[in-house]
MARTOR-966044 format. One record per residue: x, y, z of N, C-alpha, C, O, CB in turn; residue in one letter; residue number from 1. Coordinates in Angstrom, 1 decimal, m for minus. Glycine has a CB too. Example, Ala and Ser with C-alpha at 12.3 -4.5 7.8 and 13.67 -1.06 7.14 Angstrom:
// residues 2
+--------+--------+--------+--------+--------+--------+--------+--------+--------+--------+--------+--------+--------+--------+--------+------+-----+
|    nxx |    nyy |    nzz |   caxx |   cayy |   cazz |    cxx |    cyy |    czz |    oxx |    oyy |    ozz |   cbxx |   cbyy |   cbzz | code | pos |
+--------+--------+--------+--------+--------+--------+--------+--------+--------+--------+--------+--------+--------+--------+--------+------+-----+
|   13.2 |   m5.7 |    7.8 |   12.3 |   m4.5 |    7.8 |   13.2 |   m3.3 |    7.8 |   14.2 |   m3.3 |    8.5 |   11.3 |   m4.5 |    9.0 |    A |   1 |
|   12.8 |   m2.2 |    7.1 |   13.7 |   m1.1 |    7.1 |   12.9 |    0.0 |    7.9 |   13.4 |    1.1 |    8.0 |   14.1 |   m0.6 |    5.7 |    S |   2 |
+--------+--------+--------+--------+--------+--------+--------+--------+--------+--------+--------+--------+--------+--------+--------+------+-----+
This chain:
// residues 80
+--------+--------+--------+--------+--------+--------+--------+--------+--------+--------+--------+--------+--------+--------+--------+------+-----+
|    nxx |    nyy |    nzz |   caxx |   cayy |   cazz |    cxx |    cyy |    czz |    oxx |    oyy |    ozz |   cbxx |   cbyy |   cbzz | code | pos |
+--------+--------+--------+--------+--------+--------+--------+--------+--------+--------+--------+--------+--------+--------+--------+------+-----+
|    0.9 |   m6.1 |    6.5 |    0.6 |   m6.8 |    5.3 |    1.4 |   m6.1 |    4.2 |    1.2 |   m4.9 |    4.0 |   m0.9 |   m6.9 |    5.0 |    M |   1 |
|    2.3 |   m6.8 |    3.5 |    3.1 |   m6.2 |    2.5 |    2.5 |   m6.7 |    1.1 |    2.2 |   m7.9 |    1.0 |    4.6 |   m6.7 |    2.6 |    L |   2 |
|    2.3 |   m5.8 |    0.2 |    1.6 |   m6.2 |   m1.1 |    2.3 |   m5.5 |   m2.3 |    3.1 |   m4.6 |   m2.1 |    0.2 |   m5.8 |   m1.0 |    F |   3 |
|    1.9 |   m6.0 |   m3.4 |    2.5 |   m5.5 |   m4.7 |    1.4 |   m4.7 |   m5.5 |    0.3 |   m5.2 |   m5.7 |    3.0 |   m6.7 |   m5.6 |    Y |   4 |
|    1.8 |   m3.5 |   m5.8 |    0.9 |   m2.6 |   m6.6 |    0.8 |   m3.1 |   m8.1 |    1.4 |   m2.5 |   m8.9 |    1.3 |   m1.1 |   m6.6 |    F |   5 |
|    0.1 |   m4.2 |   m8.3 |    0.2 |   m4.9 |   m9.6 |   m0.6 |   m4.2 |  m10.7 |   m0.5 |   m4.5 |  m11.9 |   m0.4 |   m6.3 |   m9.4 |    H |   6 |
|   m1.5 |   m3.2 |  m10.3 |   m2.3 |   m2.5 |  m11.3 |   m1.8 |   m1.1 |  m11.5 |   m2.4 |   m0.3 |  m12.3 |   m3.7 |   m2.5 |  m11.0 |    Q |   7 |
|   m0.7 |   m0.7 |  m10.9 |   m0.2 |    0.7 |  m11.0 |    0.5 |    0.9 |  m12.3 |    1.1 |   m0.1 |  m12.8 |    0.7 |    1.1 |   m9.8 |    S |   8 |
|    0.4 |    2.1 |  m12.9 |    1.2 |    2.3 |  m14.2 |    2.7 |    2.2 |  m13.9 |    3.1 |    2.4 |  m12.8 |    0.8 |    3.7 |  m14.7 |    P |   9 |
|    3.4 |    1.9 |  m15.0 |    4.8 |    1.8 |  m14.9 |    5.4 |    3.1 |  m14.4 |    5.0 |    4.2 |  m14.9 |    5.5 |    1.3 |  m16.2 |    R |  10 |
|    6.4 |    3.1 |  m13.5 |    7.0 |    4.4 |  m13.0 |    8.0 |    4.9 |  m14.0 |    8.8 |    4.1 |  m14.5 |    7.6 |    4.1 |  m11.7 |    F |  11 |
|    8.0 |    6.2 |  m14.2 |    9.0 |    6.8 |  m15.1 |    9.5 |    8.1 |  m14.3 |    8.8 |    8.5 |  m13.4 |    8.4 |    7.3 |  m16.5 |    T |  12 |
|   10.7 |    8.5 |  m14.6 |   11.3 |    9.6 |  m13.8 |   10.5 |   10.9 |  m13.8 |   10.6 |   11.7 |  m12.8 |   12.6 |   10.0 |  m14.4 |    P |  13 |
|    9.6 |   11.1 |  m14.8 |    8.8 |   12.3 |  m14.7 |    7.7 |   12.3 |  m13.6 |    7.1 |   13.3 |  m13.3 |    8.1 |   12.5 |  m16.1 |    D |  14 |
|    7.5 |   11.1 |  m13.0 |    6.6 |   10.9 |  m11.9 |    7.2 |   11.1 |  m10.5 |    6.5 |   10.9 |   m9.5 |    5.9 |    9.6 |  m12.0 |    L |  15 |
|    8.5 |   11.5 |  m10.5 |    9.1 |   11.8 |   m9.2 |    8.4 |   13.0 |   m8.5 |    8.4 |   13.1 |   m7.2 |   10.6 |   12.1 |   m9.3 |    L |  16 |
|    7.8 |   13.9 |   m9.2 |    7.0 |   15.0 |   m8.7 |    5.6 |   14.9 |   m9.2 |    5.4 |   14.8 |  m10.4 |    7.6 |   16.4 |   m9.1 |    V |  17 |
|    4.6 |   14.8 |   m8.3 |    3.2 |   14.7 |   m8.7 |    2.3 |   15.7 |   m8.0 |    2.7 |   16.2 |   m6.9 |    2.7 |   13.2 |   m8.4 |    Q |  18 |
|    1.2 |   16.0 |   m8.5 |    0.2 |   16.9 |   m7.9 |   m1.0 |   16.1 |   m7.4 |   m1.8 |   15.6 |   m8.2 |   m0.3 |   18.0 |   m8.8 |    K |  19 |
|   m1.1 |   15.9 |   m6.0 |   m2.2 |   15.2 |   m5.5 |   m3.5 |   16.0 |   m5.8 |   m3.5 |   17.2 |   m5.9 |   m2.1 |   15.0 |   m4.0 |    P |  20 |
|   m4.6 |   15.3 |   m5.9 |   m5.9 |   15.9 |   m6.2 |   m6.3 |   16.9 |   m5.1 |   m7.0 |   17.9 |   m5.5 |   m7.0 |   14.8 |   m6.3 |    R |  21 |
|   m6.0 |   16.7 |   m3.9 |   m6.4 |   17.6 |   m2.8 |   m5.4 |   18.7 |   m2.5 |   m5.6 |   19.4 |   m1.5 |   m6.6 |   16.8 |   m1.6 |    H |  22 |
|   m4.4 |   18.8 |   m3.3 |   m3.3 |   19.9 |   m3.1 |   m3.3 |   20.8 |   m4.3 |   m3.6 |   20.4 |   m5.4 |   m2.0 |   19.3 |   m2.8 |    R |  23 |
|   m2.8 |   22.0 |   m4.1 |   m2.7 |   23.0 |   m5.1 |   m1.3 |   23.1 |   m5.8 |   m1.0 |   23.9 |   m6.7 |   m3.0 |   24.4 |   m4.6 |    N |  24 |
|   m0.4 |   22.2 |   m5.3 |    1.0 |   22.2 |   m5.8 |    1.5 |   20.8 |   m6.0 |    1.0 |   19.9 |   m5.4 |    1.9 |   23.1 |   m4.9 |    K |  25 |
|    2.6 |   20.7 |   m6.7 |    3.3 |   19.4 |   m6.9 |    4.2 |   19.1 |   m5.7 |    4.7 |   20.0 |   m5.1 |    4.1 |   19.4 |   m8.2 |    Q |  26 |
|    4.2 |   17.8 |   m5.4 |    5.0 |   17.4 |   m4.3 |    5.8 |   16.2 |   m4.7 |    5.5 |   15.5 |   m5.7 |    4.2 |   17.1 |   m3.0 |    L |  27 |
|    6.9 |   15.9 |   m4.0 |    7.7 |   14.7 |   m4.3 |    6.9 |   13.4 |   m4.0 |    6.2 |   13.4 |   m3.0 |    9.0 |   14.7 |   m3.5 |    G |  28 |
|    7.1 |   12.4 |   m4.8 |    6.4 |   11.2 |   m4.7 |    6.5 |   10.5 |   m3.3 |    5.6 |    9.8 |   m2.8 |    6.8 |   10.2 |   m5.7 |    V |  29 |
|    7.7 |   10.7 |   m2.6 |    7.8 |   10.1 |   m1.3 |    7.1 |   10.8 |   m0.2 |    7.1 |   10.4 |    0.9 |    9.3 |   10.0 |   m1.0 |    F |  30 |
|    6.6 |   12.0 |   m0.5 |    5.8 |   12.8 |    0.5 |    4.3 |   12.7 |    0.3 |    3.5 |   13.4 |    1.0 |    6.2 |   14.2 |    0.5 |    S |  31 |
|    3.8 |   11.9 |   m0.6 |    2.4 |   11.7 |   m0.9 |    2.0 |   10.2 |   m0.9 |    2.9 |    9.4 |   m0.8 |    2.0 |   12.4 |   m2.2 |    I |  32 |
|    0.8 |    9.9 |   m0.9 |    0.3 |    8.6 |   m0.9 |   m0.1 |    8.0 |   m2.3 |   m1.0 |    7.2 |   m2.4 |   m1.0 |    8.5 |    0.0 |    C |  33 |
|    0.6 |    8.5 |   m3.3 |    0.3 |    8.0 |   m4.6 |    0.7 |    6.5 |   m4.8 |    1.7 |    6.1 |   m4.3 |    1.1 |    8.8 |   m5.7 |    S |  34 |
|   m0.1 |    5.7 |   m5.5 |    0.2 |    4.4 |   m5.8 |    1.3 |    4.2 |   m6.9 |    1.8 |    3.2 |   m7.1 |   m1.0 |    3.6 |   m6.1 |    P |  35 |
|    1.5 |    5.3 |   m7.6 |    2.5 |    5.3 |   m8.7 |    3.9 |    5.7 |   m8.0 |    4.1 |    6.9 |   m7.8 |    2.1 |    6.3 |   m9.9 |    V |  36 |
|    4.7 |    4.7 |   m7.7 |    5.9 |    4.9 |   m7.0 |    7.1 |    4.1 |   m7.7 |    6.8 |    3.2 |   m8.4 |    5.7 |    4.4 |   m5.5 |    R |  37 |
|    8.3 |    4.6 |   m7.4 |    9.5 |    3.9 |   m7.9 |    9.5 |    2.4 |   m7.5 |   10.0 |    1.5 |   m8.3 |   10.7 |    4.6 |   m7.5 |    P |  38 |
|    9.1 |    2.1 |   m6.3 |    9.1 |    0.7 |   m5.8 |    7.6 |    0.3 |   m5.7 |    6.9 |    1.0 |   m4.9 |    9.8 |    0.6 |   m4.4 |    N |  39 |
|    7.2 |   m0.7 |   m6.4 |    5.7 |   m1.0 |   m6.4 |    5.3 |   m1.8 |   m5.2 |    4.4 |   m2.7 |   m5.3 |    5.4 |   m1.8 |   m7.6 |    P |  40 |
|    5.9 |   m1.6 |   m4.0 |    5.4 |   m2.3 |   m2.8 |    4.6 |   m1.4 |   m1.9 |    4.9 |   m0.2 |   m1.8 |    6.7 |   m2.8 |   m2.1 |    L |  41 |
|    3.6 |   m1.9 |   m1.3 |    2.8 |   m1.2 |   m0.4 |    2.7 |   m1.9 |    1.0 |    3.0 |   m3.1 |    1.0 |    1.4 |   m0.9 |   m0.9 |    G |  42 |
|    2.3 |   m1.2 |    2.0 |    2.1 |   m1.9 |    3.3 |    0.9 |   m1.3 |    4.0 |    0.6 |   m0.1 |    3.9 |    3.4 |   m1.6 |    4.2 |    M |  43 |
|    0.1 |   m2.2 |    4.6 |   m1.0 |   m1.8 |    5.4 |   m1.0 |   m2.5 |    6.7 |   m0.6 |   m3.6 |    6.9 |   m2.3 |   m2.2 |    4.6 |    S |  44 |
|   m1.4 |   m1.7 |    7.7 |   m1.6 |   m2.3 |    9.1 |   m3.0 |   m2.6 |    9.2 |   m3.9 |   m1.7 |    9.1 |   m1.0 |   m1.3 |   10.2 |    V |  45 |
|   m3.4 |   m3.9 |    9.4 |   m4.8 |   m4.3 |    9.4 |   m5.1 |   m5.0 |   10.8 |   m4.2 |   m5.4 |   11.5 |   m5.0 |   m5.3 |    8.2 |    V |  46 |
|   m6.3 |   m5.1 |   11.0 |   m6.8 |   m5.9 |   12.2 |   m7.3 |   m7.3 |   11.6 |   m8.2 |   m7.3 |   10.8 |   m7.9 |   m5.1 |   13.0 |    E |  47 |
|   m6.8 |   m8.4 |   12.2 |   m7.3 |   m9.7 |   11.8 |   m8.6 |  m10.0 |   12.5 |   m8.7 |  m10.0 |   13.7 |   m6.2 |  m10.8 |   12.0 |    V |  48 |
|   m9.7 |  m10.2 |   11.7 |  m11.0 |  m10.5 |   12.3 |  m11.2 |  m12.0 |   12.5 |  m11.9 |  m12.4 |   13.4 |  m12.1 |   m9.9 |   11.4 |    L |  49 |
|  m10.5 |  m12.8 |   11.6 |  m10.7 |  m14.2 |   11.7 |   m9.9 |  m15.0 |   10.6 |   m9.6 |  m14.3 |    9.6 |  m12.1 |  m14.6 |   11.7 |    G |  50 |
|   m9.7 |  m16.2 |   10.8 |   m9.1 |  m17.1 |    9.8 |  m10.0 |  m18.2 |    9.5 |  m10.5 |  m18.9 |   10.4 |   m7.7 |  m17.6 |   10.3 |    I |  51 |
|  m10.2 |  m18.5 |    8.2 |  m11.1 |  m19.5 |    7.7 |  m10.4 |  m20.3 |    6.7 |  m10.4 |  m20.0 |    5.5 |  m12.5 |  m19.0 |    7.2 |    D |  52 |
|   m9.7 |  m21.4 |    7.1 |   m8.9 |  m22.2 |    6.1 |   m7.7 |  m21.3 |    5.7 |   m6.9 |  m20.9 |    6.5 |   m9.7 |  m22.6 |    4.9 |    G |  53 |
|   m7.6 |  m21.1 |    4.3 |   m6.6 |  m20.3 |    3.8 |   m7.0 |  m18.8 |    3.6 |   m6.2 |  m18.1 |    2.9 |   m6.1 |  m20.9 |    2.5 |    N |  54 |
|   m8.1 |  m18.4 |    4.1 |   m8.6 |  m17.0 |    4.0 |   m8.4 |  m16.3 |    5.4 |   m8.7 |  m16.8 |    6.4 |  m10.0 |  m17.0 |    3.6 |    L |  55 |
|   m7.8 |  m15.1 |    5.3 |   m7.7 |  m14.3 |    6.5 |   m8.6 |  m13.1 |    6.3 |   m8.5 |  m12.3 |    5.4 |   m6.2 |  m13.8 |    6.6 |    I |  56 |
|   m9.5 |  m12.9 |    7.2 |  m10.5 |  m11.8 |    7.2 |   m9.9 |  m10.7 |    8.0 |   m9.6 |  m10.8 |    9.1 |  m11.9 |  m12.3 |    7.7 |    H |  57 |
|   m9.8 |   m9.5 |    7.3 |   m9.2 |   m8.4 |    8.0 |  m10.0 |   m7.1 |    7.9 |  m11.0 |   m7.1 |    7.1 |   m7.8 |   m8.1 |    7.3 |    V |  58 |
|   m9.7 |   m6.1 |    8.7 |  m10.4 |   m4.8 |    8.7 |   m9.3 |   m3.8 |    8.6 |   m8.2 |   m3.9 |    9.2 |  m11.2 |   m4.6 |   10.0 |    K |  59 |
|   m9.6 |   m2.7 |    7.8 |   m8.7 |   m1.6 |    7.6 |   m7.7 |   m1.7 |    6.4 |   m6.8 |   m1.0 |    6.3 |   m7.9 |   m1.5 |    8.8 |    G |  60 |
|   m8.0 |   m2.6 |    5.5 |   m7.2 |   m2.8 |    4.4 |   m7.4 |   m1.7 |    3.3 |   m8.5 |   m1.3 |    3.1 |   m7.5 |   m4.2 |    3.7 |    L |  61 |
|   m6.3 |   m1.2 |    2.8 |   m6.4 |   m0.1 |    1.8 |   m5.7 |   m0.5 |    0.5 |   m4.8 |    0.2 |    0.0 |   m5.7 |    1.2 |    2.4 |    D |  62 |
|   m6.1 |   m1.6 |    0.0 |   m5.6 |   m2.1 |   m1.3 |   m6.8 |   m2.7 |   m2.1 |   m7.8 |   m3.0 |   m1.5 |   m4.5 |   m3.1 |   m1.2 |    M |  63 |
|   m6.6 |   m2.8 |   m3.4 |   m7.7 |   m3.4 |   m4.3 |   m7.9 |   m4.9 |   m4.1 |   m6.9 |   m5.6 |   m3.7 |   m7.4 |   m3.1 |   m5.7 |    R |  64 |
|   m9.1 |   m5.3 |   m4.2 |   m9.4 |   m6.7 |   m4.2 |   m8.6 |   m7.5 |   m5.2 |   m8.5 |   m7.0 |   m6.4 |  m10.9 |   m7.0 |   m4.4 |    D |  65 |
|   m7.9 |   m8.6 |   m4.9 |   m7.1 |   m9.3 |   m5.8 |   m5.7 |   m8.9 |   m5.8 |   m4.9 |   m9.5 |   m6.6 |   m7.7 |   m9.2 |   m7.2 |    G |  66 |
|   m5.3 |   m7.9 |   m5.1 |   m3.9 |   m7.5 |   m5.0 |   m3.0 |   m8.6 |   m4.4 |   m3.4 |   m9.1 |   m3.4 |   m3.8 |   m6.2 |   m4.2 |    T |  67 |
|   m1.9 |   m8.9 |   m5.0 |   m1.0 |  m10.0 |   m4.5 |   m0.4 |   m9.6 |   m3.1 |    0.2 |   m8.5 |   m3.0 |    0.1 |  m10.3 |   m5.5 |    P |  68 |
|   m0.6 |  m10.4 |   m2.1 |    0.0 |  m10.2 |   m0.8 |    1.3 |  m10.9 |   m0.8 |    1.4 |  m12.1 |   m1.2 |   m1.0 |  m10.7 |    0.3 |    V |  69 |
|    2.4 |  m10.2 |   m0.4 |    3.7 |  m10.8 |   m0.4 |    4.1 |  m11.3 |    0.9 |    4.8 |  m12.3 |    1.0 |    4.7 |   m9.8 |   m0.9 |    L |  70 |
|    3.6 |  m10.7 |    2.0 |    4.0 |  m11.1 |    3.3 |    3.1 |  m10.6 |    4.4 |    2.4 |   m9.5 |    4.2 |    5.5 |  m10.7 |    3.6 |    D |  71 |
|    3.0 |  m11.3 |    5.5 |    2.1 |  m10.9 |    6.6 |    3.0 |  m11.0 |    7.8 |    3.5 |  m12.1 |    8.1 |    0.8 |  m11.7 |    6.7 |    I |  72 |
|    3.0 |  m10.0 |    8.6 |    3.8 |  m10.0 |    9.9 |    2.9 |   m9.5 |   11.0 |    2.0 |   m8.7 |   10.8 |    5.0 |   m9.1 |    9.8 |    K |  73 |
|    3.1 |  m10.0 |   12.2 |    2.3 |   m9.5 |   13.4 |    2.9 |   m8.2 |   13.8 |    4.1 |   m7.9 |   13.7 |    2.3 |  m10.5 |   14.5 |    P |  74 |
|    2.0 |   m7.4 |   14.4 |    2.4 |   m6.1 |   15.0 |    2.5 |   m6.4 |   16.5 |    1.4 |   m6.7 |   17.1 |    1.4 |   m4.9 |   14.7 |    L |  75 |
|    3.6 |   m6.3 |   17.1 |    3.8 |   m6.6 |   18.5 |    3.9 |   m5.3 |   19.3 |    4.1 |   m4.2 |   18.8 |    5.0 |   m7.5 |   18.8 |    T |  76 |
|    3.9 |   m5.4 |   20.6 |    4.0 |   m4.2 |   21.5 |    5.3 |   m3.5 |   21.3 |    5.3 |   m2.2 |   21.3 |    3.9 |   m4.6 |   23.0 |    E |  77 |
|    6.4 |   m4.2 |   21.0 |    7.7 |   m3.6 |   20.8 |    7.7 |   m2.8 |   19.5 |    8.5 |   m1.9 |   19.3 |    8.8 |   m4.6 |   20.8 |    K |  78 |
|    6.8 |   m3.1 |   18.6 |    6.8 |   m2.4 |   17.3 |    6.0 |   m1.1 |   17.4 |    6.1 |   m0.2 |   16.6 |    6.1 |   m3.3 |   16.2 |    D |  79 |
|    5.1 |   m1.0 |   18.4 |    4.2 |    0.2 |   18.5 |    5.0 |    1.5 |   18.7 |    4.3 |    2.5 |   18.8 |    3.3 |    0.0 |   19.7 |    D |  80 |
+--------+--------+--------+--------+--------+--------+--------+--------+--------+--------+--------+--------+--------+--------+--------+------+-----+
């Protein structure tokens, strides 16, 4: 599932290095899971529990409720 970080603060160059809460040092933004990124796109691998009309019920989603979903793709054996 590809989504848009619509509630993340605007990215500025000073955010290329950030200090995660669970670490004692600053790290580059591409090596951490910060939602404040140069590209506001996120991706989650989810399990589809069911489909009800235009609603897809999933498990394992790590985004906020109401986050815009941009695309959904199946995970196939060749992707594993």
